[in-house]
C-alpha positions in Angstrom: 49.7 -28.3 19.6 49.7 -25.2 21.8 48.5 -27.3 24.7 51.3 -29.7 24.2 53.9 -27.0 24.1 52.6 -25.1 27.2 52.1 -28.3 29.3 55.7 -28.2 30.5 59.0 -27.3 28.9 62.2 -28.1 30.8 65.8 -27.6 29.6 68.3 -30.3 30.5 71.7 -31.8 30.6 73.1 -35.3 31.0 74.6 -36.9 34.1 73.8 -37.1 37.8 74.2 -39.1 40.9 71.8 -40.8 43.2 70.0 -38.5 45.6 68.9 -39.0 49.2 66.7 -36.0 49.2 62.9 -36.1 49.5 60.7 -35.3 46.5 59.9 -31.9 48.0 63.6 -31.2 48.4 64.3 -32.2 44.8 61.6 -29.9 43.5 63.0 -27.1 45.6 66.5 -27.6 44.1 65.0 -27.7 40.6 63.2 -24.5 41.1 66.3 -22.9 42.6 68.3 -23.9 39.5 65.9 -22.3 37.0 65.7 -19.1 39.0 69.4 -18.8 38.5 69.6 -19.1 34.7 69.3 -16.2 32.2 69.1 -18.0 28.9 69.5 -21.4 27.3 69.5 -23.1 23.9 69.1 -26.8 23.4 68.1 -29.5 20.9 65.0 -31.4 21.7 63.1 -34.6 20.8 59.4 -34.8 21.4 57.4 -38.0 21.4 53.6 -38.0 21.7 51.7 -41.3 22.4 48.0 -41.6 22.2 47.2 -45.0 23.8 43.5 -44.8 22.9 44.1 -44.8 19.2 47.6 -46.5 19.3 49.2 -43.4 17.6 52.8 -42.4 18.2 54.6 -39.4 16.6 58.1 -38.0 17.0 59.5 -34.5 16.3 62.9 -32.9 16.7 64.0 -29.3 16.8 65.8 -26.5 18.6 64.6 -24.6 21.7 65.7 -21.2 23.0 64.6 -19.5 26.2 65.6 -16.1 27.6 64.3 -14.2 30.6 62.0 -12.6 31.1 59.5 -14.9 29.5 60.9 -15.2 26.0 61.0 -18.5 24.1 61.3 -20.0 20.7 60.7 -23.5 19.4 61.8 -24.5 15.8 60.4 -27.8 14.7 62.5 -29.5 12.0 61.4 -31.3 8.8 63.4 -32.9 6.0 66.7 -31.4 4.7 66.3 -29.5 1.4 69.5 -28.8 -0.5 71.5 -29.7 2.5 69.6 -27.4 4.8 67.1 -28.4 7.5 63.6 -27.1 6.8 61.7 -25.6 9.7 58.1 -26.8 9.5 56.6 -25.0 12.6 57.7 -22.2 14.9 56.5 -21.2 18.4 57.7 -17.6 19.2 57.0 -15.6 22.3 58.3 -12.2 23.3 56.9 -12.7 26.9 53.6 -11.0 26.1 52.4 -12.6 22.9 52.7 -16.1 21.5 52.8 -16.8 17.8 52.6 -20.2 16.2 53.8 -20.2 12.6 52.6 -23.3 10.7 54.4 -23.4 7.4 52.6 -26.5 6.2 49.2 -24.9 6.5 50.4 -21.4 5.8 48.8 -19.9 8.9 49.8 -17.9 12.0 48.0 -18.4 15.3 48.3 -15.5 17.8 47.6 -15.7 21.5 48.1 -13.3 24.4 50.1 -14.8 27.3 48.5 -14.6 30.7 48.3 -16.6 33.9 45.7 -19.0 32.5 47.8 -19.8 29.4 51.1 -20.3 31.2 50.7 -22.4 34.4 53.3 -22.8 37.1 54.6 -25.8 35.3 56.0 -23.4 32.7 56.5 -20.1 34.5 59.0 -21.5 37.0 61.4 -21.7 34.1 61.6 -17.9 34.2 62.0 -17.8 37.9 58.3 -17.4 38.6 55.5 -19.7 39.8 55.7 -22.2 42.6 55.7 -25.9 41.8 55.4 -26.9 45.5 52.3 -24.8 45.8 50.5 -26.2 42.8 51.7 -29.9 42.8 52.0 -32.8 45.2 55.5 -34.3 44.7 56.5 -38.0 45.1 59.6 -39.9 44.1 59.0 -42.4 41.3 61.0 -45.6 41.5 59.1 -47.6 38.8 62.0 -47.3 36.3 59.6 -46.2 33.6 61.5 -43.0 32.9 65.1 -41.8 33.3 68.4 -43.7 33.5 70.7 -44.9 36.2 71.7 -41.9 38.4 68.6 -39.9 37.7 65.9 -39.1 40.2 62.4 -39.1 38.9 59.7 -36.9 40.5 56.0 -37.4 40.0 53.9 -34.3 40.2 50.2 -34.4 40.7 48.2 -31.1 40.4 46.5 -30.2 43.7 43.7 -28.7 41.7 42.3 -30.8 38.8 43.6 -29.6 35.4 42.6 -30.3 31.8 46.2 -29.8 30.8 47.7 -32.6 32.8 46.9 -35.3 35.3 50.5 -36.2 36.0 54.0 -34.7 35.2 57.2 -36.7 35.6 60.5 -34.8 35.9 63.7 -36.7 35.2 66.3 -34.9 37.3 70.1 -35.1 37.1 71.0 -34.6 40.8 74.6 -33.3 40.1 73.0 -30.0 39.3 69.2 -30.4 39.5 68.6 -29.7 35.8 65.7 -31.6 34.4 66.9 -34.0 31.7 63.4 -35.1 30.5 59.8 -34.1 31.2 56.8 -36.3 30.7 53.3 -34.9 30.7 50.2 -37.1 30.8 47.1 -35.2 30.1 43.5 -35.7 31.2 42.8 -38.0 28.2 45.9 -40.2 28.9 48.0 -38.8 26.0 51.7 -38.9 26.9 53.9 -36.0 25.8 57.6 -36.8 26.4 60.3 -34.3 25.9 64.1 -35.2 25.9 66.6 -32.4 25.7 70.2 -32.5 24.4 73.3 -30.3 24.3 72.0 -27.4 26.5 74.0 -24.2 26.4 73.4 -21.7 29.3 76.2 -19.3 28.4 75.7 -18.4 24.8 73.9 -15.1 24.4 70.7 -15.1 22.5 69.8 -11.9 20.6 66.3 -10.3 21.1 65.7 -10.6 17.4 65.3 -14.4 17.9 62.0 -13.8 19.7 60.7 -11.1 17.4 57.7 -11.8 15.1 56.7 -9.7 12.1 53.6 -10.7 10.1 55.1 -8.9 7.1 57.5 -11.9 6.9 54.5 -14.1 6.1 52.3 -12.2 3.7 50.5 -15.2 2.3 49.7 -16.8 5.7 46.2 -16.6 7.3 46.1 -15.0 10.8 44.1 -17.0 13.4 43.6 -15.6 16.9 
C-alpha cells in the first residue's frame, strides 16, 4: 500500500482546452503550477487493477497536502450512525510517514528520504524535476482523460521497480493534473481521480501530526 501511495499523487480540477504544446512544454507547465501552490485539499477515487489475477478494487477518501512536504490521506469505509468511518490513514509531517491501519490495528512508521519519495511525488512540493527523470510523450490513444484534456506519458529514464509508465491527464486551462495513472513493473495499474480541489482553504498543522498515544492498542511496525 505504501508503494501505491508514493508512486504518484497529483491534485486536480476539471476543465481544460486543447493544447498545441509539446509534451515537454506541458510537463514544464505542470511543474510550474505545483511550485506555486501552498496547500490543497481534495476528494479522491483510487482504482487498482491487477491484470494478472483479474482483480479490481476501488477506494475513496480525502487528501490534504501542505508545503513543505506535509500530506494526509484518509481512506473511507462504510457509514456508521450517519458518519463516514476512516479505515486507513497516511500521515506525513515532511520527515516521517505513518500508516494507520484501523482494520489490522497497526501503525507502520517510515522515515522519508530521497529513496522513498521520488521526483514523481516531490515535485508536488516544488522540488524534484520531472523532465530530468522522465521522457515525456503526448498520448493520443484515448485510453485516459476526456475531451479537452491533454494526456502525457512519462517513461522513467532509469528503470524503476515503482513504475514502468505514468500517465498524467492534464487540464490545459491551468495545467493542473486531473488524473494520474501509474503502471508498475508488474503491470498493476493504479489510477487516481481527484475531485473538488480547494487551494485556498488553510489547513492547520495538527492535520499532519501523529501521536502514538492516540492508538494505544495498535502494534507499531517500522
